[in-house]
C-alpha positions as CSV (number, residue, x, y, z in Angstrom):
1,X,3.0,18.7,3.2
2,X,1.0,22.1,4.4
3,X,-1.2,22.1,1.3
4,X,-1.8,18.4,1.4
5,X,-2.9,18.4,4.5
6,X,-5.5,21.5,4.0
7,X,-7.0,19.4,1.3
8,X,-5.5,20.9,-1.8
9,X,-5.0,18.8,-4.9
10,X,-1.7,17.3,-5.3
11,X,-2.2,17.0,-9.0
12,X,-2.2,21.0,-9.1
13,X,0.1,21.7,-6.2
14,X,2.9,19.0,-7.0
15,X,4.0,21.1,-10.3
16,X,3.3,24.3,-8.7
17,X,5.9,23.6,-6.0
18,X,8.4,22.1,-8.4
19,X,8.7,24.6,-10.5
20,X,8.8,27.1,-7.8
21,X,12.0,25.1,-6.4
22,X,13.5,24.9,-10.0
23,X,13.0,28.7,-10.6
24,X,14.7,29.2,-7.0
25,X,17.5,27.2,-8.0
26,X,18.0,29.3,-11.4
27,X,16.3,26.9,-13.8
28,X,14.0,27.9,-16.6
29,X,10.6,27.4,-15.2
30,X,9.0,26.0,-18.7
31,X,11.7,23.6,-19.5
32,X,11.6,22.3,-15.9
33,X,7.8,21.8,-16.4
34,X,7.7,20.2,-20.3
35,X,11.4,18.5,-20.1
36,X,11.6,17.3,-16.5
37,X,8.5,17.1,-14.4
38,X,6.0,15.7,-17.1
39,X,8.2,13.1,-18.5
40,X,9.0,11.5,-15.3
41,X,5.3,11.8,-14.5
42,X,4.3,10.2,-17.8
43,X,6.8,7.5,-16.9
44,X,5.5,6.5,-13.9
45,X,1.8,6.3,-15.3
46,X,3.0,3.9,-18.4
47,X,4.7,1.6,-15.5
48,X,2.0,1.7,-13.1
49,X,-1.4,2.6,-14.6
50,X,-2.6,-0.8,-15.6
51,X,-1.8,-2.2,-12.0
52,X,-3.6,0.8,-10.6
53,X,-6.7,0.6,-12.9
54,X,-7.1,-3.1,-12.7
55,X,-6.6,-3.2,-9.1
56,X,-9.2,-0.5,-8.8
57,X,-11.6,-2.3,-10.7
58,X,-11.1,-6.0,-8.8
59,X,-11.7,-3.9,-5.7
60,X,-15.1,-2.5,-6.9
61,X,-16.0,-5.6,-8.2
62,X,-15.4,-7.3,-4.9
63,X,-17.1,-4.5,-3.0
64,X,-20.4,-4.3,-5.3
65,X,-21.0,-8.0,-5.6
66,X,-21.0,-8.0,-1.5
67,X,-17.9,-10.2,-1.7
68,X,-15.8,-8.1,0.3
69,X,-18.7,-7.7,2.9
70,X,-19.1,-11.1,2.9
71,X,-15.7,-12.1,3.7
72,X,-15.4,-9.5,6.6
73,X,-18.7,-10.9,8.1
74,X,-17.5,-14.5,8.0
75,X,-14.4,-13.4,9.6
76,X,-16.0,-11.4,12.3
77,X,-18.8,-13.8,13.0
78,X,-16.5,-16.8,13.4
79,X,-14.2,-15.1,15.9
80,X,-16.7,-13.4,17.7
81,X,-17.0,-10.4,20.1
82,X,-14.6,-11.9,22.5
83,X,-11.7,-11.5,19.8
84,X,-13.1,-8.4,18.1
85,X,-9.8,-6.7,17.5
86,X,-8.2,-9.7,16.3
87,X,-11.3,-10.4,13.9
88,X,-11.4,-6.7,12.4
89,X,-7.3,-6.8,11.7
90,X,-7.8,-10.5,10.2
91,X,-10.8,-9.4,8.0
92,X,-8.8,-6.5,6.7
93,X,-5.4,-8.2,6.2
94,X,-7.2,-11.2,4.3
95,X,-9.1,-8.6,1.9
96,X,-5.7,-6.6,1.5
97,X,-3.6,-9.7,0.8
98,X,-6.2,-10.9,-1.9
99,X,-5.6,-7.7,-3.9
100,X,-8.6,-5.3,-2.7
101,X,-7.8,-1.9,-2.5
102,X,-6.9,-0.2,1.1
103,X,-9.9,2.1,0.7
104,X,-12.5,-0.7,-0.4
105,X,-11.2,-2.8,2.5
106,X,-12.2,0.4,4.9
107,X,-15.5,0.7,3.6
108,X,-16.4,-3.2,3.6
109,X,-15.1,-3.6,7.2
110,X,-16.1,-0.6,9.0
111,X,-20.0,-1.6,9.3
112,X,-19.0,-5.0,10.9
113,X,-16.3,-3.5,13.1
114,X,-18.8,-0.7,14.4
115,X,-21.4,-3.6,15.1
116,X,-19.1,-5.7,16.8
117,X,-17.1,-3.1,19.0
118,X,-20.7,-1.7,20.0
119,X,-21.7,-5.2,21.0
120,X,-18.5,-5.9,22.8
121,X,-18.4,-2.4,24.4
122,X,-15.0,-1.5,22.9
123,X,-14.3,2.2,22.3
124,X,-15.3,3.0,18.8
125,X,-12.0,5.2,18.7
126,X,-9.8,1.9,18.4
127,X,-11.6,0.7,14.9
128,X,-9.5,2.9,12.7
129,X,-6.2,1.7,14.2
130,X,-7.4,-1.8,13.7
131,X,-8.4,-1.2,10.2
132,X,-4.9,0.6,9.5
133,X,-3.1,-2.6,11.2
134,X,-4.9,-5.1,9.1
135,X,-4.5,-3.1,5.6
136,X,-1.8,-0.4,5.8
137,X,1.0,-2.3,7.0
138,X,2.1,-6.1,6.7
139,X,-0.3,-7.2,4.0
140,X,0.5,-4.1,1.9
141,X,4.3,-4.4,1.8
142,X,5.6,-7.6,3.7
143,X,3.6,-10.8,3.0
144,X,5.2,-12.6,0.0
145,X,3.2,-12.2,-3.1
146,X,0.8,-9.5,-2.1
147,X,-0.6,-7.5,-5.0
148,X,-0.7,-4.3,-3.6
149,X,1.2,-1.5,-5.4
150,X,3.8,-1.1,-2.9
151,X,5.2,-4.4,-3.3
152,X,5.0,-4.1,-7.1
153,X,7.2,-1.1,-7.7
154,X,10.4,-2.5,-6.4
155,X,10.5,-5.1,-8.9
156,X,11.0,-2.4,-11.5
157,X,14.0,-1.5,-10.1
158,X,15.9,-4.4,-8.8
159,X,14.8,-7.2,-11.3
160,X,12.8,-8.9,-8.4
161,X,9.3,-10.5,-8.0
162,X,6.4,-9.8,-5.6
163,X,7.6,-12.7,-3.7
164,X,11.3,-11.3,-3.1
165,X,12.9,-12.0,0.3
166,X,10.0,-14.3,1.8
167,X,11.7,-15.0,5.1
168,X,12.3,-11.3,6.0
169,X,8.8,-10.6,5.1
170,X,7.2,-13.2,7.3
171,X,9.4,-12.4,10.0
172,X,8.3,-8.8,9.8
173,X,4.5,-9.7,9.3
174,X,4.8,-11.9,12.7
175,X,6.4,-8.9,14.6
176,X,4.1,-6.0,13.4
177,X,0.9,-8.3,14.0
178,X,1.7,-9.5,17.4
179,X,3.0,-6.3,18.6
180,X,0.1,-4.0,16.9
181,X,-2.6,-6.4,18.2
182,X,-0.8,-6.5,21.8
183,X,-0.8,-2.8,21.7
184,X,-4.5,-2.5,20.9
185,X,-5.7,-5.3,23.2
186,X,-3.8,-3.1,25.8
187,X,-5.8,0.0,24.9
188,X,-8.7,-1.7,25.0
189,X,-8.2,-3.1,28.7
190,X,-7.1,0.4,29.8
191,X,-10.2,2.0,28.5
192,X,-13.0,-0.7,29.8
193,X,-11.2,-0.6,33.3
194,X,-11.7,3.2,33.1
195,X,-15.5,2.3,32.2
196,X,-15.0,3.7,28.7
197,X,-17.6,1.8,26.3
198,X,-18.6,1.9,22.9
199,X,-18.9,5.7,23.3
200,X,-22.0,8.0,22.3
201,X,-21.7,8.6,18.8
202,X,-23.9,9.8,15.5
203,X,-21.6,10.5,12.7
204,X,-21.5,7.8,10.1
205,X,-22.9,5.3,12.3
206,X,-23.7,2.2,9.9
207,X,-27.4,1.3,9.9
208,X,-28.4,-2.5,10.5
209,X,-26.4,-4.5,8.1
210,X,-28.7,-6.9,6.2
211,X,-26.4,-10.2,5.7
212,X,-29.0,-12.1,4.1
213,X,-28.2,-11.2,0.6
214,X,-24.6,-11.3,0.8
215,X,-22.9,-13.9,-1.5
216,X,-21.5,-17.4,-0.2
217,X,-18.0,-16.9,1.5
218,X,-16.3,-19.4,-1.1
219,X,-17.4,-17.7,-4.0
220,X,-16.2,-14.3,-2.5
221,X,-12.8,-15.7,-1.5
222,X,-12.1,-17.9,-4.7
223,X,-11.3,-14.8,-7.0
224,X,-8.7,-13.4,-4.3
225,X,-7.5,-17.1,-4.0
226,X,-7.1,-17.4,-7.6
227,X,-5.3,-14.1,-8.2
228,X,-2.6,-14.9,-5.7
229,X,-2.0,-18.4,-7.4
230,X,-2.0,-17.1,-11.0
231,X,0.2,-14.4,-9.9
232,X,2.6,-16.9,-8.4
233,X,2.7,-19.2,-11.5
234,X,2.6,-16.7,-14.3
235,X,5.3,-14.8,-12.6
236,X,7.7,-18.0,-13.4
237,X,6.2,-18.3,-16.8
238,X,6.6,-15.0,-18.1
239,X,10.0,-14.4,-16.5
240,X,11.2,-17.5,-18.4
241,X,10.1,-16.0,-21.8
242,X,12.9,-15.6,-24.4
243,X,14.4,-12.0,-24.4
244,X,13.9,-12.0,-28.3
245,X,10.2,-11.2,-27.8
246,X,11.2,-7.8,-27.2
247,X,13.2,-7.1,-30.1
248,X,10.5,-5.5,-32.1
249,X,10.0,-2.9,-29.5
250,X,12.4,0.0,-29.4
251,X,13.5,0.8,-26.1
252,X,11.5,-1.9,-24.3
253,X,12.5,-3.2,-20.8
254,X,14.3,-6.5,-20.4
255,X,11.7,-9.3,-20.0
256,X,12.8,-10.1,-16.4
257,X,11.9,-6.3,-15.5
258,X,8.2,-6.6,-17.0
259,X,7.4,-10.3,-16.2
260,X,5.8,-9.5,-12.7
261,X,3.7,-6.4,-14.0
262,X,2.7,-9.0,-16.5
263,X,1.9,-11.7,-14.3
264,X,-0.1,-9.3,-12.0
265,X,-2.1,-8.0,-14.7
266,X,-3.1,-11.4,-16.3
267,X,-4.1,-12.6,-12.7
268,X,-6.2,-9.3,-12.0
269,X,-8.3,-9.6,-15.3
270,X,-9.0,-13.2,-14.6
271,X,-9.8,-12.6,-11.0
272,X,-12.5,-9.6,-11.9
273,X,-13.9,-12.0,-14.5
274,X,-14.4,-14.9,-12.1
275,X,-15.7,-12.6,-9.4
276,X,-18.5,-11.3,-11.6
277,X,-19.4,-14.8,-12.9
278,X,-19.2,-16.3,-9.3
279,X,-21.4,-13.6,-8.0
280,X,-23.7,-12.9,-10.8
281,X,-26.7,-12.9,-8.9
282,X,-25.6,-10.0,-6.7
283,X,-23.7,-8.3,-9.7
284,X,-26.4,-8.6,-12.3
285,X,-27.4,-5.2,-13.7
286,X,-24.4,-3.4,-11.8
287,X,-21.1,-4.9,-13.6
288,X,-20.8,-2.4,-16.1
289,X,-21.1,0.5,-13.6
290,X,-18.6,-1.3,-11.4
291,X,-16.1,-1.6,-14.2
292,X,-16.5,2.0,-15.1
293,X,-16.5,3.1,-11.5
294,X,-13.2,0.9,-10.8
295,X,-11.5,2.6,-13.8
296,X,-12.6,6.4,-13.1
297,X,-11.4,5.9,-9.0
298,X,-7.9,4.5,-10.6
299,X,-7.3,7.8,-12.6
300,X,-7.3,10.0,-9.4
301,X,-5.0,7.6,-7.7
302,X,-2.6,7.0,-10.5
303,X,-2.5,10.9,-11.1
304,X,-1.9,11.9,-7.3
305,X,1.0,9.6,-7.2
306,X,2.7,10.4,-10.5
307,X,2.4,14.3,-9.6
308,X,4.4,13.5,-6.6
309,X,7.0,11.5,-8.5
310,X,7.2,14.2,-11.1
311,X,7.7,16.8,-8.1
312,X,10.4,14.5,-6.5
313,X,12.0,14.0,-9.6
314,X,12.4,17.8,-10.2
315,X,13.5,18.4,-6.9
316,X,16.2,15.5,-7.4
317,X,17.5,17.3,-10.5
318,X,18.5,20.7,-8.4
319,X,21.9,21.2,-7.0
320,X,20.6,21.2,-3.5
321,X,19.3,17.8,-3.5
322,X,22.7,16.3,-4.4
323,X,23.7,17.3,-0.8
324,X,20.9,15.4,0.7
325,X,21.3,12.5,-1.6
326,X,24.9,12.2,-0.6
327,X,24.0,12.7,3.1
328,X,21.7,9.7,2.6
329,X,24.2,7.4,0.8
330,X,26.7,8.0,3.5
331,X,24.6,6.1,5.9
332,X,26.9,2.8,5.8
333,X,25.8,0.7,8.8
334,X,27.6,-2.7,8.4
335,X,28.9,-1.4,5.0
336,X,25.4,-2.3,3.6
337,X,22.4,-0.2,1.8
338,X,19.7,-1.2,3.6
339,X,19.6,1.1,6.3
340,X,20.4,4.1,4.0
341,X,17.5,3.0,1.7
342,X,15.1,2.3,4.6
343,X,15.7,6.1,5.7
344,X,15.5,7.5,2.4
345,X,12.2,5.6,1.4
346,X,11.1,6.8,5.0
347,X,11.5,10.4,4.8
348,X,10.3,10.7,1.1
349,X,7.1,8.8,2.0
350,X,6.7,10.9,5.1
351,X,7.3,14.5,3.1
352,X,4.8,13.1,0.4
353,X,2.6,11.6,2.5
354,X,2.2,8.7,0.4
355,X,3.8,5.3,0.5
356,X,3.9,4.2,-3.2
357,X,4.9,8.0,-4.2
358,X,7.7,8.4,-1.7
359,X,8.9,4.9,-2.5
360,X,8.8,5.6,-6.3
361,X,10.5,9.1,-6.0
362,X,13.4,7.2,-3.8
363,X,13.8,4.5,-6.4
364,X,13.6,6.7,-9.2
365,X,16.5,8.5,-8.1
366,X,18.6,6.5,-6.1
367,X,17.8,2.6,-6.8
368,X,20.6,2.2,-9.4
369,X,23.3,3.6,-6.6
370,X,21.6,1.0,-4.1
371,X,21.6,-1.6,-6.4
372,X,25.5,-1.3,-7.4
373,X,26.5,-0.9,-3.6
374,X,24.5,-4.2,-3.1
375,X,26.1,-6.1,-5.7
376,X,29.5,-4.7,-4.7
377,X,29.2,-6.1,-1.0
378,X,27.3,-9.6,-2.2
379,X,24.0,-8.3,-0.9
380,X,20.9,-10.4,-2.5
381,X,18.9,-7.5,-4.4
382,X,15.9,-9.2,-3.1
383,X,16.4,-7.4,0.1
384,X,16.5,-4.3,-1.2
385,X,13.1,-4.8,-2.8
386,X,11.7,-5.8,0.6
387,X,13.2,-3.3,2.9
388,X,12.3,-0.5,0.3
389,X,8.5,-2.0,0.6
390,X,8.6,-2.2,4.3
391,X,9.9,1.5,4.7
392,X,7.3,2.9,2.6
393,X,4.8,1.5,5.4
394,X,6.1,3.8,8.2
395,X,6.5,7.9,7.7
396,X,3.9,7.7,5.2
397,X,1.0,7.7,7.7
398,X,1.7,10.9,9.2
399,X,-1.6,13.1,9.9
400,X,-1.7,14.4,6.2
401,X,-1.5,11.0,4.7
402,X,-4.6,10.7,2.6
403,X,-5.7,7.1,3.6
404,X,-5.5,8.1,7.2
405,X,-7.8,11.2,6.3
406,X,-10.2,9.0,4.5
407,X,-10.2,6.3,7.1
408,X,-11.3,8.8,9.7
409,X,-14.1,10.2,7.6
410,X,-15.4,6.7,7.0
411,X,-15.3,6.0,10.8
412,X,-16.8,9.5,11.4
413,X,-14.0,10.1,13.8
414,X,-11.1,12.8,14.2
415,X,-7.1,13.0,14.3
416,X,-7.7,13.7,18.2
417,X,-9.7,10.7,19.0
418,X,-8.1,8.2,17.0
419,X,-4.7,9.1,15.3
420,X,-2.6,8.2,18.3
421,X,-3.3,4.3,18.0
422,X,-3.1,4.7,14.3
423,X,0.4,6.3,14.6
424,X,1.5,3.7,17.1
425,X,0.4,0.3,14.9
426,X,1.2,1.8,11.3
427,X,4.0,4.0,12.1
428,X,6.2,3.4,15.5
429,X,5.9,-0.5,15.4
430,X,6.3,-0.8,11.3
431,X,9.2,1.8,11.2
432,X,11.2,0.1,14.4
433,X,10.4,-3.3,13.0
434,X,11.6,-2.4,9.4
435,X,14.5,-0.6,10.7
436,X,15.8,-4.0,13.1
437,X,15.2,-6.0,9.7
438,X,17.4,-3.8,7.5
439,X,20.0,-4.1,10.2
440,X,19.7,-7.9,11.1
441,X,18.8,-9.5,7.7
442,X,22.3,-9.2,6.1
443,X,23.9,-10.0,9.4
444,X,21.9,-13.0,10.1
445,X,21.8,-14.1,6.6
446,X,18.3,-14.7,5.9
447,X,16.3,-13.5,2.7
């Protein structure tokens, strides 16, 4: 955590500290690296790199074509400065749910948010929290069908789809959205009563936005809607394929396990092609660069997360971790595994500073025990999926989280100015709501 916060590369430091821990536990260093760290890291890349790559390419195309900015401008203009906070949150939510990566969302929405907040006299320091609420929380982990990686990872471990436990996800979404907006509106009113306006800012202040050359909103929204619809339809189609198609591939995963991934990959490919074709006027001459930059950008993201997964699995193989695992598995609230899973994923997401990294480590090391536990007590595995995803949106946004640091840099603000509100909407509210869902879902009986 210390080195990540100080800006050291996770790709470099994760194996270093994993091997230090292995050596301290009496394991040989080189076998720990080549036979433990690297296989786990490579397995994660095999399973999830296509989603990272195509997701990043889709986001880059949406950014370079102006489609992301067009959607943000449309939402902000429609709601106006009187509802500035809700406008920014909804703009981020629409883009994130449509499959645009979190970082692209921040870059696309920030210029409009800054202009709107300045016009309305709302403190700029609230912008990062608005973006975080719309893109780091419910649309990332809870809304049924969201194509974000945090919602796709559990499908590999629980045999579920991106639409797992829809009622639980929708309830979580409503609570987090309402509570988050209520907090931000209270902070806005408090600041404005104290006479605090937008503030004097010079760092990363956006220039005047030219909205004349943005593509039409219909052509901007259509690729995202198409991705969501295709993902839904193809998930059902691919899940129904005969298991025999996997026989020629030795060691292949069951069809039910990989079908959700296949569905999203095909949906993203079609979405990318559609976005380029519909926005050809703004993409002409840029599409090759967009495809290249999106692909290259995905490499850093997947390598960071895979390194964290390799680190976590190395630690999980040590004797000392067994005591921690047993302690976490001993949390048996109501005889169900959900609270134990929720706390485990949160703790590991906090340690790694990564929602996807923390959840991947937790599920890689303990998902089988949770699944067996759930089946023994008659719990629907869909709830394991949804609670694990929700749990990844909690302690992951501690101050050393890469998305938090990048978001503040984009907005030209500091932790001192804006982290309190980010923490409230993307950690306190999400953790509290997710914990309540973990407690109440099996009691009430909804999925």
